[in-house]
N, C-alpha and C positions, 0 to 999 in steps of 0.2 A: 739536146740543148745543154750547154755548159752552165753549171751553177755560178752565180756571180762571185767575184772575188770578195773576200771579207774586207770590210772597211775598218781600218785600224781605229782604236779608241782615240788616238791623238788626232786623227783626221776629223772625227766628230767634234772633238774638243776645239779644234781650230775653227771649224765652221761656227760653232756656238760663240766663241770669243769674238770672231769677226762680226757676227750678227749683233751681239750686245754692244760692241764698240760703235758700229754705225748707227744703231738705233739711239744710243745715248747722245750723239751729236745733235740730232733733231731736237731732243728735249732741251739741250743746253742753249740752242739758238733761240728757243721760245722763252727761256727763263726770264730775260729782262722785260718781257711784255706784260702789260696789264691785261686783265681778262677782256676788257673792251677791245684791245688791239687785235685779239684773236679772231674777231668776227667781221672785221671791216673788209670790204671788197671795193677798192678805190677806182677800179676800172675793170672792164670785162676780162682783160688779159691777166689780171691779178686774182689770185685765190686767197681767201682768208687763211691765216696761219693754222687755224683749227682744221681746215679742210686738208691742208698738206699732211698734218699729223695723221688724220684719219685715212686719207687715200693711200699713203705708203703702207699703212697697216692692212688695208683692204687687199693690196696686191699680194701680200704674204698669205692672207687668209684664202684668197681665191685661187692662187696658182701653186701654193704649197699644201696648205692644210686640207682644202677640199679635194686635192688629188692624192694626198698621202694618208687616206683614212685607214690604211692597213696598220698604221702605228697606233691606232686608238681602238680599244675594244668596242666602243659604241659609236665610233666616228666622231669627227670634230663637231662641236655644237656651237653655232654662231651666237654671239652675245645678244644680237637683236636682228630679227628677220628683215627689217627695212634698211639695214646698213649696206647690204649688197647694192641696193638701188641708190642710196644717198652718196656713197663714196666712189662709185665707178666714175671714170673720167671719160674715156672715149672708146672703150672696148665693146663694140657692137655685138660680138659673139657672146658676151657675158650678160646681155639683156639691156633693158632700158636704164636711164640714169637721170638724175636731177640736172637741169640745164646749167651749163657753165656760167653764163652771165648772172645767174641768180643764186650763186653759192653764198653770197653775203646776206641772203635773207634767212638763212638757217640759224636762228638763235638757239634752237634745240636740235640735236643733243648739245648739252652744255660742254664747256671746255673740260670740266671734271669727268663728264661721261665719256668724252673722247679719250682722255688719258686712261680711264678704266678699260676702254676698248683696246687700247694699245697693250696694257698689261695682260689682258685676257689672251690676246693673240700671241704676245711674247712668250707667255707660259706654255702655250700649246706648241709653238715652233720649237722651243728648247726641249720640250718633251719628245717631239717628233725626231729631233736630231739625236736624242739619246736612245730612243727605242725603235726607230724605223728599221724594218728589215733591210739588209744590205742592198737588195735589188731595187727597192723603192727609193732608198736614199741615193743610190748611184744615179738613178734616173732624174731625181729632183734636185740634186746638189747644184748642177749648172743653173737651174732656174732660181735657186736661192741666191746664187752669186749675181744673177741678173737683177733680182730684187734688191740686193744691197746697192748695186750701182744705180738702180732706179731711185732708191731713197736718197742717194747722194745727189742725183739730179734735182730732187725736190728740196734738198738742203740749200742748193744754190738758188732755187726759186724762192725759198723762204727768205733768204737774205735780200734778194732784189724786190720781192713783194713787200716785205716789211719796210724797206727803204721807200717804196712808192707810197705805202699807206701813211707813213710818218711824214714823208717829204711833201705830200700834197695837203697836209694839215697846215693851216695858216700859222700855227704856233711854231712850226718847224722843230718839234721836240726831238732831242737826241735819243737814239736807241740805247747808247751808253756813252759815258763821258770818256773822251780820249784827248789828251793834251795835243794841241797843234804843234807840229815841228817846223823847222825853218824851211823857207822856200829853197828850191833847187835850181841850179844853173841848167840851161838847156844844152845837152851835148850836141855836137855837130851831126848833121844828117849825112851818113855815108851809105853807099850802095855796094852790095856784094854782087859781082858779075858771075854769071854761069853761062857756059856754052850750050847747055841743054843736051839734047839727044834723046835716046830711048831709055826711059827710066821706069822703075816699078814703084807703085804706091799701093796702099791698102794692106790688109792682113789676110792671112790664110787661117788664122786661129778660129775666130768665131766663138760662139757661145760654148761649144764643147771642146775647144782647143786647149793647149797648155796654158796660154795666157788669155785673160778675158778680153773680149771685144764685142761691141754690138754688131748685129747682122749687117748694118749699113756700111760697115768698114771693110767688108769683104765682097768679092774675092780680091786677092792681090792680083794686079794686072799691070800691063805695060801702057805707058803714055809717052807720046813724043812731045818734047818741049823745045820750042825754038829758043835761040839765045835770049837771055833776059837778065835784068838786074833787079834786085830786091833790096829794100831799105834794111839797114842793120838794126833798126829800132822802130817802134811805132811813132806815129805823129803825136806831138806834144800839145798841151794846152796853149802854150805860147804861140806855136805855129798856127793853131786853129783860130786864135784871137786875130792873127793877121788876116786870115780869110774873112772873118766877120767884119773887121775894120775896112777891108777892101770892098765891102758891099756884097760879099758872097751870097747872102740870103736874098739879095734884091736883084740878082742878075740871072735871068732864066737860061742864058747860054751855057751855064755850068752844069745844068741839071738835066737828068732824064725827065721825060714828060711826066711820068707818074710821080717822080720826086718833086717836081715843081708844083704839081697839084697838091701834094702833101704839105709843102711849105705854105702855100696860100690857105689851104683849108684849116691847118692847125696853127697858122701864124707863127711858125718857127722863126726865131731870130738868133738862137744859140743852142748848144746842147741842153738836154733835159736837166733840170735842177739848177741851171745857171740863172743868175739875175745880175743886172748891171747896177752897181752902187756908185756913190759919189767918187770914191777913190779907186774904182776898177771893178773887175768881175768877182762875184762870190758864187758859191754853189752849196747846195745842201749835201751833207755827208751823213753817215750814220752816227757821227759824233756831233751833229748840228751844223749850222752854217759856218763855212770857212772861206777865206780868200782862195781864189783859184791859183794853184801853184803852176807857173809856166813850165816847170821842168817835169811835170807828171804827164803820162800819156793821156790824151783826151779820152773821155769816157762818156757813155750814154749818148752816143750818136747813132743814127740809123745808117743803113747801107746807102740810102740816098745821099745823106750828108757826106759820108766817106767818099762816095763816087764823085760828088760835086767838087770836093776839095782836091781829089786827085786830078780831075780835069783842069781845075784852076792852076795846078802846079805843072801841067803838061805831062802828067803821069797817068797811071791807072792803078787799079787794085790787083794784087797777085791772084792768079788762079789757085785753087786748092792744091793742085798737083805741084805748082811751083813752090808753094808754102811748105808742103810736106817734104819735097826734095831738098829744100834749103835748110830745113831744121829737122833732120831725121831722127834725133834722139833728144831726150830731156837732159840738159846739161846739169852739172853738179850745182851750179849757181843759177837759180831761176828767180822769177819775179815772185810777188806775193800770191799765196793761195789761201783758202779758207783756214787751213791749219795755223797760219801765222796770226790770225785773229785781228788783223788790222782792218779788214773789210773795206779797204780803200786801196787804189793802185799806189805802188811805190814810185820813187823817182826813176825816170827813164834811164836805161843803160843799154848800150849796144851789146852787152854780154848776155842779155836776157831775152830769150825768144818765147818763153812760156810763162804764164801767169800774168797778173795785173789786169789785163783787159783781153776779152775775146776779140779776135781780129777778123773783120769782114773780109771775105775774098770776093773775087769777081765771078765765082762759080755758082751756078744754080744747083740746088739740092736735087740730084737725080741719082738713079741707081747706077752702080758700077756695072760694067759688062759682066754678065753671068750672075748677077745678084739673085739670091733666093731668100725670101723672107722666112722667118721661123714658122713652124707648123702650128696650126690652131690659133687660139686667141692671141698668143704672143707674137704672131705674125703681124698684128696691128700696131706693134710697138713703134716701128719706124717706117716701114714700106709705104703705108698709105698716105704719108705726108710728103711724098716726093713730087711736089708740084707747087710752084709759086713761091718758093722760099730760097734763101741764099745761105751758103755754107760759111761758117766761122771756124777758126782754128786757134789752138793754143791755151785755152783756159783763162781764168780770171782770178781776182782776189776773193771771189765767192765760190770757187771750185775746189772741192777737196783734192789734195795733192795726189792721193792714190787713185783718183778717178780719171786722171788725164793720161794721155799717151800720144805719140806722134800721129797716129792714124785716126784719132778721134774727130768725128764730124758733127759739130753742132750746127743747128739750122734755125733760122727765124725768118719771118716775113720782112721784106726790106724796109718797111716803115717803122719797125719796132725799136724803141730806145730805152726801155726800162731795165734791160739787162746791162751788165758791165761790158759794153761793146766799144771798141776802138778800131784802129786799122793801121796798116803800114802801106807804104807806096811801092810800086813796081813800075818798070818800063821795059819795053821791048828793045833789044839791041840789034843794031845793024852792022854790017861789015865795017870794021875799023873802030867800032865803039869799045 
């Protein structure tokens, strides 16, 4: 057996710096919140901000520190024996857990105790990165990278959960004050034509490759695309208002059966956070109530609403293969990401294919041909959710910029609206189109 290659001090320092940078973002996102805001669970899909802070910490404690005991003379000592139960999310292999819909009932541990838990684990992880034997660190470094991307996912959830917590409050309190900008003109809706053919999508990198990717993005494989056209930009608020005013929410012929059931059951009449006022539409943003800007991409719509709009326009949603083939790389100029700190979609532009809003596709979230989940508990990360959900692409104003890539597959159930979700149109081409 060959001895492991020594890990250079600069590689350890780089991992430590990345760890500290990602962890700090979560703290900054919670800084504007009152203590009371940290414990609210406004619906079962939303987790209290305190829980996000604790669960991301649990991940590092469970999958790094508990498996890297060789770096500690006496092994890692958990701060509290019940935390493994309280902060587990859905990892069956790691034991039982507190029920998701009841996370808002946990007034204790307090917010201060959760922050102490984060400091306790942070100190241990940094000590691990400094002292772990080369073979142990080499085995767990990819898992640490996974943990950082996992925390970035929770940063996006923090933004959207905070928005739901505050946006369902009758006071509509702002998360932070931001001056409203001028309204934007709606750019023309152009379509990009593709002749299709045999194309490749996905990645071959995976968790242990040269570039990070989740397991559900692999393997790279071939897909045949029939000729199609895809919109150069997402659908705007102004266009969606036309759908509303044309009675889109009142005409079942536009809707999938399950979508029409959702409309009636939930009494949908507009995107989430919208309300009709005397002089037009307004919506809740993290800066408070604002007039709906017709030139921004529509946001907080379900897959059902996106699909209904597309049918109303005589179009459809693009498949995820069409989307990835059409936008195979992140351009130099992108839409807004979390790093831009606007926390709201920017004005629509045909030059932007990434950022601002996640875009629903017409593709069910299923495994790629030859997909293999990760071994052990980490295999529960993505694979077991490949049923009943739809794929989204492109990232949003709540996504960290370093977290997105062309092969990234986000997924949610088709009725969900609290994420920053929009869509663009597509249509099939026929000879002569």
